[in-house]
C-alpha atoms as a printed R data frame, in Angstrom:
    type eleno elety resid chain resno      x       y      z
1   ATOM     1    CA   MET     A     1 38.022  -0.181 11.405
2   ATOM     2    CA   ILE     A     2 36.549   0.311 14.855
3   ATOM     3    CA   SER     A     3 37.138   4.051 14.529
4   ATOM     4    CA   GLU     A     4 35.431   3.953 11.136
5   ATOM     5    CA   TYR     A     5 32.475   2.081 12.629
6   ATOM     6    CA   LEU     A     6 32.133   4.575 15.474
7   ATOM     7    CA   GLN     A     7 32.188   7.400 12.947
8   ATOM     8    CA   TYR     A     8 29.368   5.621 11.089
9   ATOM     9    CA   LEU     A     9 27.346   5.395 14.299
10  ATOM    10    CA   LYS     A    10 27.824   9.103 14.911
11  ATOM    11    CA   ALA     A    11 27.246  10.417 11.386
12  ATOM    12    CA   VAL     A    12 24.682   7.961  9.988
13  ATOM    13    CA   ARG     A    13 22.967   6.313 12.940
14  ATOM    14    CA   ARG     A    14 23.227   9.550 14.947
15  ATOM    15    CA   VAL     A    15 23.528   7.778 18.272
16  ATOM    16    CA   SER     A    16 23.903   9.856 21.418
17  ATOM    17    CA   ASP     A    17 27.336  10.836 22.709
18  ATOM    18    CA   ARG     A    18 26.767   8.652 25.754
19  ATOM    19    CA   THR     A    19 25.973   5.570 23.637
20  ATOM    20    CA   LEU     A    20 28.909   6.290 21.350
21  ATOM    21    CA   ALA     A    21 31.294   6.490 24.317
22  ATOM    22    CA   ALA     A    22 29.944   3.234 25.778
23  ATOM    23    CA   TYR     A    23 30.286   1.362 22.464
24  ATOM    24    CA   GLY     A    24 33.763   2.789 21.956
25  ATOM    25    CA   LYS     A    25 34.817   1.576 25.403
26  ATOM    26    CA   ASP     A    26 33.353  -1.908 24.861
27  ATOM    27    CA   LEU     A    27 34.906  -2.320 21.405
28  ATOM    28    CA   SER     A    28 38.272  -1.094 22.651
29  ATOM    29    CA   HIS     A    29 38.060  -3.729 25.386
30  ATOM    30    CA   PHE     A    30 37.198  -6.359 22.773
31  ATOM    31    CA   GLU     A    31 40.092  -5.243 20.564
32  ATOM    32    CA   ASN     A    32 42.562  -5.523 23.469
33  ATOM    33    CA   TYR     A    33 41.145  -8.902 24.437
34  ATOM    34    CA   CYS     A    34 41.626 -10.223 20.900
35  ATOM    35    CA   ALA     A    35 45.156  -8.810 20.739
36  ATOM    36    CA   ASN     A    36 46.072 -10.731 23.905
37  ATOM    37    CA   TYR     A    37 45.143 -13.944 22.073
38  ATOM    38    CA   GLY     A    38 46.932 -12.949 18.883
39  ATOM    39    CA   MET     A    39 43.727 -12.196 16.987
40  ATOM    40    CA   ILE     A    40 42.556  -9.236 14.937
41  ATOM    41    CA   CYS     A    41 39.116  -8.404 16.307
42  ATOM    42    CA   ALA     A    42 37.583  -7.932 12.837
43  ATOM    43    CA   ALA     A    43 38.605 -11.532 12.054
44  ATOM    44    CA   ALA     A    44 37.552 -13.058 15.397
45  ATOM    45    CA   ASP     A    45 35.640 -16.330 15.311
46  ATOM    46    CA   SER     A    46 32.585 -17.384 17.317
47  ATOM    47    CA   ARG     A    47 34.714 -19.064 19.978
48  ATOM    48    CA   GLY     A    48 36.695 -15.861 20.484
49  ATOM    49    CA   VAL     A    49 33.523 -13.825 20.997
50  ATOM    50    CA   GLN     A    50 32.150 -16.442 23.402
51  ATOM    51    CA   ARG     A    51 35.359 -16.380 25.462
52  ATOM    52    CA   PHE     A    52 35.258 -12.570 25.566
53  ATOM    53    CA   ILE     A    53 31.698 -12.598 26.925
54  ATOM    54    CA   ALA     A    54 32.486 -15.405 29.374
55  ATOM    55    CA   ASP     A    55 35.511 -13.522 30.701
56  ATOM    56    CA   LEU     A    56 33.488 -10.332 31.166
57  ATOM    57    CA   SER     A    57 30.994 -12.289 33.230
58  ATOM    58    CA   ALA     A    58 33.735 -14.057 35.213
59  ATOM    59    CA   GLU     A    59 35.255 -10.665 36.068
60  ATOM    60    CA   GLY     A    60 32.058  -9.822 37.935
61  ATOM    61    CA   ASN     A    61 30.510  -7.436 35.412
62  ATOM    62    CA   ALA     A    62 26.745  -7.079 35.731
63  ATOM    63    CA   PRO     A    63 24.699  -8.980 33.111
64  ATOM    64    CA   VAL     A    64 23.399  -5.709 31.699
65  ATOM    65    CA   SER     A    65 26.981  -4.503 31.149
66  ATOM    66    CA   VAL     A    66 27.988  -7.786 29.518
67  ATOM    67    CA   ASN     A    67 24.945  -7.637 27.227
68  ATOM    68    CA   ARG     A    68 25.797  -4.064 26.265
69  ATOM    69    CA   ALA     A    69 29.298  -5.187 25.258
70  ATOM    70    CA   LEU     A    70 27.812  -8.046 23.244
71  ATOM    71    CA   SER     A    71 25.468  -5.594 21.534
72  ATOM    72    CA   ALA     A    72 28.434  -3.412 20.581
73  ATOM    73    CA   VAL     A    73 30.286  -6.421 19.153
74  ATOM    74    CA   ARG     A    74 27.193  -7.569 17.238
75  ATOM    75    CA   GLY     A    75 26.703  -4.152 15.727
76  ATOM    76    CA   TYR     A    76 30.342  -4.023 14.700
77  ATOM    77    CA   PHE     A    77 30.205  -7.373 12.885
78  ATOM    78    CA   ARG     A    78 26.926  -6.492 11.156
79  ATOM    79    CA   TRP     A    79 28.578  -3.311  9.891
80  ATOM    80    CA   LEU     A    80 31.594  -5.308  8.656
81  ATOM    81    CA   ILE     A    81 29.240  -7.557  6.687
82  ATOM    82    CA   ARG     A    82 27.253  -4.669  5.191
83  ATOM    83    CA   THR     A    83 30.426  -2.923  4.081
84  ATOM    84    CA   GLY     A    84 31.850  -6.084  2.516
85  ATOM    85    CA   LYS     A    85 34.712  -6.429  4.975
86  ATOM    86    CA   ARG     A    86 33.504  -9.779  6.291
87  ATOM    87    CA   LYS     A    87 31.106 -12.507  5.105
88  ATOM    88    CA   ASP     A    88 29.924 -14.130  8.361
89  ATOM    89    CA   ASP     A    89 28.813 -12.946 11.810
90  ATOM    90    CA   PRO     A    90 30.554 -14.844 14.635
91  ATOM    91    CA   SER     A    91 28.228 -13.276 17.217
92  ATOM    92    CA   ALA     A    92 24.991 -14.363 15.522
93  ATOM    93    CA   ASN     A    93 24.295 -17.404 17.713
94  ATOM    94    CA   ILE     A    94 25.531 -15.997 21.026
95  ATOM    95    CA   ARG     A    95 22.678 -15.247 23.409
96  ATOM    96    CA   ASN     A    96 22.383 -12.435 25.919
97  ATOM    97    CA   LEU     A    97 22.790 -13.217 29.594
98  ATOM    98    CA   LYS     A    98 19.579 -13.337 31.566
99  ATOM    99    CA   THR     A    99 18.969 -10.178 33.557
100 ATOM   100    CA   PRO     A   100 16.501  -9.577 36.386
101 ATOM   101    CA   ARG     A   101 13.709  -7.341 35.144
102 ATOM   102    CA   ALA     A   102 13.651  -4.476 37.610
103 ATOM   103    CA   LEU     A   103 10.483  -2.437 37.787
104 ATOM   104    CA   PRO     A   104 11.078   1.264 37.132
105 ATOM   105    CA   SER     A   105 10.826   3.656 40.068
106 ATOM   106    CA   PHE     A   106  7.826   5.953 39.924
107 ATOM   107    CA   LEU     A   107  5.340   7.927 42.008
108 ATOM   108    CA   TRP     A   108  1.685   7.051 42.376
109 ATOM   109    CA   GLU     A   109 -0.864   9.716 41.415
110 ATOM   110    CA   ARG     A   110 -1.237  11.180 44.911
111 ATOM   111    CA   GLU     A   111  2.526  11.179 45.420
112 ATOM   112    CA   MET     A   112  3.048  12.922 42.085
113 ATOM   113    CA   ALA     A   113  0.442  15.556 42.951
114 ATOM   114    CA   ALA     A   114  2.199  16.211 46.276
115 ATOM   115    CA   PHE     A   115  5.567  16.412 44.523
116 ATOM   116    CA   ALA     A   116  4.277  18.978 42.002
117 ATOM   117    CA   GLU     A   117  3.031  21.170 44.879
118 ATOM   118    CA   LEU     A   118  6.411  21.296 46.625
119 ATOM   119    CA   PRO     A   119  7.887  24.341 44.813
120 ATOM   120    CA   GLU     A   120  5.083  26.581 46.103
121 ATOM   121    CA   LYS     A   121  4.901  24.990 49.551
122 ATOM   122    CA   GLU     A   122  8.624  24.867 50.268
123 ATOM   123    CA   GLY     A   123  9.577  28.198 48.701
124 ATOM   124    CA   ILE     A   124 13.091  27.027 47.831
125 ATOM   125    CA   LEU     A   125 15.077  27.502 44.616
126 ATOM   126    CA   TRP     A   126 12.886  29.190 41.961
127 ATOM   127    CA   PRO     A   127  9.274  28.116 42.588
128 ATOM   128    CA   LEU     A   128  7.744  29.426 39.337
129 ATOM   129    CA   ARG     A   129 10.337  27.692 37.178
130 ATOM   130    CA   ASP     A   130 10.469  24.528 39.254
131 ATOM   131    CA   LYS     A   131  6.721  23.941 39.244
132 ATOM   132    CA   ALA     A   132  6.571  24.439 35.472
133 ATOM   133    CA   LEU     A   133  9.607  22.189 34.972
134 ATOM   134    CA   ILE     A   134  8.174  19.358 37.081
135 ATOM   135    CA   LEU     A   135  4.723  19.524 35.472
136 ATOM   136    CA   ILE     A   136  6.030  19.763 31.900
137 ATOM   137    CA   MET     A   137  8.384  16.845 32.419
138 ATOM   138    CA   TYR     A   138  5.674  14.712 34.005
139 ATOM   139    CA   SER     A   139  2.664  15.626 31.858
140 ATOM   140    CA   ALA     A   140  4.564  14.952 28.615
141 ATOM   141    CA   GLY     A   141  6.726  12.062 29.861
142 ATOM   142    CA   LEU     A   142  9.920  13.787 28.737
143 ATOM   143    CA   ARG     A   143 13.439  12.466 28.981
144 ATOM   144    CA   ILE     A   144 15.799  14.842 30.773
145 ATOM   145    CA   SER     A   145 17.662  15.528 27.506
146 ATOM   146    CA   GLU     A   146 14.370  16.422 25.820
147 ATOM   147    CA   LEU     A   147 13.448  18.795 28.622
148 ATOM   148    CA   VAL     A   148 16.688  20.767 28.571
149 ATOM   149    CA   SER     A   149 16.598  21.033 24.762
150 ATOM   150    CA   LEU     A   150 13.074  22.511 24.709
151 ATOM   151    CA   SER     A   151 12.987  26.042 23.304
152 ATOM   152    CA   LEU     A   152 10.263  28.668 23.135
153 ATOM   153    CA   SER     A   153  9.794  28.005 19.415
154 ATOM   154    CA   ASP     A   154  8.974  24.343 20.152
155 ATOM   155    CA   LEU     A   155  5.780  25.323 21.990
156 ATOM   156    CA   GLU     A   156  2.374  25.884 20.454
157 ATOM   157    CA   ALA     A   157  0.710  29.245 21.137
158 ATOM   158    CA   ASP     A   158 -1.751  27.790 23.675
159 ATOM   159    CA   LEU     A   159  1.150  26.226 25.662
160 ATOM   160    CA   GLN     A   160 -0.691  22.892 25.748
161 ATOM   161    CA   SER     A   161  1.513  21.044 23.279
162 ATOM   162    CA   GLY     A   162  4.852  21.161 21.552
163 ATOM   163    CA   ARG     A   163  7.536  19.281 19.653
164 ATOM   164    CA   VAL     A   164 10.571  17.536 21.105
165 ATOM   165    CA   ILE     A   165 13.592  15.836 19.571
166 ATOM   166    CA   GLY     A   166 14.069  12.411 21.102
167 ATOM   167    CA   LYS     A   167 16.598   9.617 20.679
168 ATOM   168    CA   GLY     A   168 18.029   9.266 17.199
169 ATOM   169    CA   ASP     A   169 16.931  12.854 16.426
170 ATOM   170    CA   LYS     A   170 13.327  11.631 16.068
171 ATOM   171    CA   GLU     A   171 10.773  14.400 16.431
172 ATOM   172    CA   ARG     A   172  7.468  13.777 18.173
173 ATOM   173    CA   PHE     A   173  4.475  15.819 19.276
174 ATOM   174    CA   VAL     A   174  3.787  15.973 23.015
175 ATOM   175    CA   PHE     A   175  0.960  17.347 25.114
176 ATOM   176    CA   PHE     A   176  0.931  19.300 28.358
177 ATOM   177    CA   SER     A   177 -1.830  19.223 30.962
178 ATOM   178    CA   GLU     A   178 -3.873  22.335 31.726
179 ATOM   179    CA   GLU     A   179 -2.057  22.595 35.045
180 ATOM   180    CA   ALA     A   180  1.317  22.436 33.267
181 ATOM   181    CA   ALA     A   181  0.225  25.041 30.713
182 ATOM   182    CA   ALA     A   182 -0.926  27.359 33.519
183 ATOM   183    CA   ALA     A   183  2.408  26.906 35.325
184 ATOM   184    CA   LEU     A   184  4.235  27.755 32.087
185 ATOM   185    CA   LYS     A   185  2.141  30.890 31.647
186 ATOM   186    CA   ASP     A   186  3.127  32.024 35.155
187 ATOM   187    CA   TYR     A   187  6.793  31.188 34.597
188 ATOM   188    CA   LEU     A   188  7.399  32.834 31.202
189 ATOM   189    CA   PRO     A   189  7.300  36.487 32.405
190 ATOM   190    CA   ALA     A   190  9.766  35.619 35.205
191 ATOM   191    CA   ARG     A   191 11.943  33.844 32.656
192 ATOM   192    CA   ALA     A   192 11.931  36.902 30.357
193 ATOM   193    CA   ALA     A   193 13.011  39.124 33.240
194 ATOM   194    CA   ARG     A   194 16.078  36.953 33.900
195 ATOM   195    CA   ILE     A   195 17.317  36.629 30.320
196 ATOM   196    CA   ARG     A   196 20.608  38.452 29.923
197 ATOM   197    CA   ALA     A   197 20.607  40.927 27.028
198 ATOM   198    CA   GLU     A   198 24.215  40.154 26.120
199 ATOM   199    CA   PHE     A   199 23.685  36.372 26.105
200 ATOM   200    CA   PRO     A   200 20.048  35.726 25.097
201 ATOM   201    CA   THR     A   201 18.845  32.122 24.888
202 ATOM   202    CA   GLU     A   202 15.831  30.409 23.371
203 ATOM   203    CA   ALA     A   203 15.956  27.629 25.966
204 ATOM   204    CA   LEU     A   204 12.601  27.252 27.695
205 ATOM   205    CA   PHE     A   205 14.068  26.450 31.091
206 ATOM   206    CA   ILE     A   206 16.925  28.602 32.330
207 ATOM   207    CA   ASN     A   207 19.052  28.845 35.441
208 ATOM   208    CA   ARG     A   208 19.090  31.780 37.843
209 ATOM   209    CA   ARG     A   209 21.870  33.438 35.859
210 ATOM   210    CA   GLY     A   210 19.731  33.507 32.726
211 ATOM   211    CA   GLY     A   211 21.516  30.743 30.828
212 ATOM   212    CA   PRO     A   212 20.097  27.421 29.571
213 ATOM   213    CA   ILE     A   213 19.527  24.922 32.349
214 ATOM   214    CA   SER     A   214 21.819  21.877 32.277
215 ATOM   215    CA   ILE     A   215 21.123  18.175 32.740
216 ATOM   216    CA   PRO     A   216 23.029  18.114 36.076
217 ATOM   217    CA   GLY     A   217 21.020  21.188 37.073
218 ATOM   218    CA   VAL     A   218 17.709  19.403 36.471
219 ATOM   219    CA   ARG     A   219 18.927  16.355 38.397
220 ATOM   220    CA   TRP     A   220 19.887  18.573 41.318
221 ATOM   221    CA   ILE     A   221 16.497  20.347 41.308
222 ATOM   222    CA   ILE     A   222 14.477  17.106 41.228
223 ATOM   223    CA   GLY     A   223 16.710  15.542 43.877
224 ATOM   224    CA   ARG     A   224 16.380  18.583 46.135
225 ATOM   225    CA   TYR     A   225 12.588  18.478 46.039
226 ATOM   226    CA   GLY     A   226 12.581  14.685 46.247
227 ATOM   227    CA   GLY     A   227 14.364  14.920 49.579
228 ATOM   228    CA   ARG     A   228 11.645  17.255 50.861
229 ATOM   229    CA   LEU     A   229  8.815  14.882 49.930
230 ATOM   230    CA   GLY     A   230  9.811  12.385 52.623
231 ATOM   231    CA   LEU     A   231  8.600   9.202 50.916
232 ATOM   232    CA   GLY     A   232 11.815   7.266 51.347
233 ATOM   233    CA   LYS     A   233 11.999   6.874 47.564
234 ATOM   234    CA   HIS     A   234 14.860   7.887 45.304
235 ATOM   235    CA   ILE     A   235 13.161  10.459 43.092
236 ATOM   236    CA   HIS     A   236 15.126  11.278 39.963
237 ATOM   237    CA   PRO     A   237 14.123  12.968 36.675
238 ATOM   238    CA   HIS     A   238 13.428   9.696 34.859
239 ATOM   239    CA   ALA     A   239 11.046   8.702 37.667
240 ATOM   240    CA   LEU     A   240  8.698  11.441 36.398
241 ATOM   241    CA   ARG     A   241  8.707   9.837 32.937
242 ATOM   242    CA   HIS     A   242  8.094   6.435 34.524
243 ATOM   243    CA   SER     A   243  5.218   7.943 36.519
244 ATOM   244    CA   PHE     A   244  3.662   9.414 33.366
245 ATOM   245    CA   ALA     A   245  3.714   6.050 31.595
246 ATOM   246    CA   THR     A   246  2.534   4.081 34.620
247 ATOM   247    CA   HIS     A   247 -0.429   6.382 35.203
248 ATOM   248    CA   LEU     A   248 -1.494   6.151 31.558
249 ATOM   249    CA   VAL     A   249 -1.331   2.348 31.546
250 ATOM   250    CA   ASN     A   250 -3.153   2.127 34.883
251 ATOM   251    CA   SER     A   251 -5.906   4.329 33.439
252 ATOM   252    CA   GLY     A   252 -6.428   1.925 30.557
253 ATOM   253    CA   CYS     A   253 -4.520   3.747 27.822
254 ATOM   254    CA   ASP     A   254 -3.493   1.469 24.957
255 ATOM   255    CA   VAL     A   255  0.172   0.469 25.274
256 ATOM   256    CA   ARG     A   256  0.867   1.403 21.648
257 ATOM   257    CA   LEU     A   257 -0.402   4.909 22.273
258 ATOM   258    CA   VAL     A   258  1.853   5.127 25.325
259 ATOM   259    CA   GLN     A   259  4.720   3.931 23.122
260 ATOM   260    CA   GLU     A   260  4.013   6.785 20.692
261 ATOM   261    CA   LEU     A   261  3.818   9.378 23.450
262 ATOM   262    CA   LEU     A   262  7.082   8.181 25.009
263 ATOM   263    CA   GLY     A   263  8.900   7.959 21.690
264 ATOM   264    CA   HIS     A   264  9.928   4.326 22.237
265 ATOM   265    CA   ALA     A   265 11.275   2.544 19.160
266 ATOM   266    CA   SER     A   266 10.187  -0.870 20.472
267 ATOM   267    CA   ILE     A   267  6.865  -1.863 22.028
268 ATOM   268    CA   SER     A   268  8.738  -4.231 24.385
269 ATOM   269    CA   THR     A   269 10.285  -1.211 26.111
270 ATOM   270    CA   THR     A   270  6.830   0.202 26.798
271 ATOM   271    CA   GLN     A   271  5.326  -3.098 27.902
272 ATOM   272    CA   ARG     A   272  7.276  -3.054 31.163
273 ATOM   273    CA   TYR     A   273  4.711  -0.551 32.423
274 ATOM   274    CA   THR     A   274  2.057  -3.256 32.166
275 ATOM   275    CA   HIS     A   275  4.261  -5.230 34.589
276 ATOM   276    CA   VAL     A   276  4.205  -2.256 36.947
277 ATOM   277    CA   ASP     A   277  0.405  -2.329 36.820
278 ATOM   278    CA   MET     A   278  0.318  -6.074 37.494
279 ATOM   279    CA   GLU     A   279  2.706  -5.655 40.434
280 ATOM   280    CA   HIS     A   280  0.410  -2.975 41.829
281 ATOM   281    CA   LEU     A   281 -2.582  -5.321 41.493
282 ATOM   282    CA   LYS     A   282 -0.628  -8.103 43.201
283 ATOM   283    CA   GLN     A   283  0.272  -5.855 46.129
284 ATOM   284    CA   ALA     A   284 -3.343  -4.686 46.451
285 ATOM   285    CA   TYR     A   285 -4.459  -8.319 46.462
286 ATOM   286    CA   MET     A   286 -1.940  -9.262 49.136
287 ATOM   287    CA   ARG     A   287 -3.148  -6.393 51.331
288 ATOM   288    CA   ALA     A   288 -6.861  -7.026 50.834
289 ATOM   289    CA   HIS     A   289 -7.475 -10.765 50.452
290 ATOM   290    CA   PRO     A   290 -8.006 -12.465 53.825
291 ATOM   291    CA   HIS     A   291 -6.207 -15.675 52.827
292 ATOM   292    CA   ALA     A   292 -3.300 -13.727 51.340
293 ATOM   293    CA   ARG     A   293 -2.955 -11.668 54.528
294 ATOM   294    CA   ALA     A   294 -2.990 -14.799 56.660
295 ATOM   295    CA   SER     A   295 -0.637 -16.829 54.490
296 ATOM   296    CA   GLY     A   296  2.438 -15.711 56.390
297 ATOM   297    CA   THR     A   297  1.036 -16.497 59.848
298 ATOM   298    CA   LYS     A   298  0.387 -19.696 61.742
299 ATOM   299    CA   GLU     A   299 -2.713 -20.347 63.775
300 ATOM   300    CA   LYS     A   300 -2.103 -20.941 67.443
């Protein structure tokens, strides 16, 4: 039945391959755990689920990993109920473990501007492509998977907007800054010159061999330039998306509009960027307020 449930997630819920693999791993672990106690996992009771979660935690798994496993188990039992294979949900009253809320890594506006200038300044890799890639990813707040799946047909004629397919195959409209559109206009002729006649591709961003750029390729590009920026920060592709959202919230953009632009299913996911803004205000206060500056020192 677990295989049947995973097939449902793939065909009906259309979850990503990465999520499907993670749920499959967690449910396989749960199935083995139940078997060790002589239980069939589809018939497990609340105590069995609680022991499974407690053991995961006792083994030293991070709270986020334990909660992911619990989410997989919950989803499985909900599916069993919907399909008439079970009447009750033994996971219904089991709470998630508390997890520290880490603020996402991002670049401030000046740092982002300096990062976007690196392809031209450093002259490494493929400057025309890299500048367009960085600016498109940042100005539209794209996930890395959305960036690599962009094709020429997804763009509007003025190059200032386009359509992307996000999580769950949900389509949304995104916008590109004038600077990003200008970088795209400069890049497209160079892109056309590198396309191989025998293996043409519609992918917007390509590698030096003329094929579609890959997710590892984008990570390598961003990491290479991130090392040149010299900020002491770990700059990764998702940091550009975090920067996009943080800058919008800091500029007073309504959180629900930011949610729409990011393609978040839940407003709670977007609201963490308001925490980033509050942390920034707190740090500014600690630097500027005379009592705050003096709080860590003793008068002599």
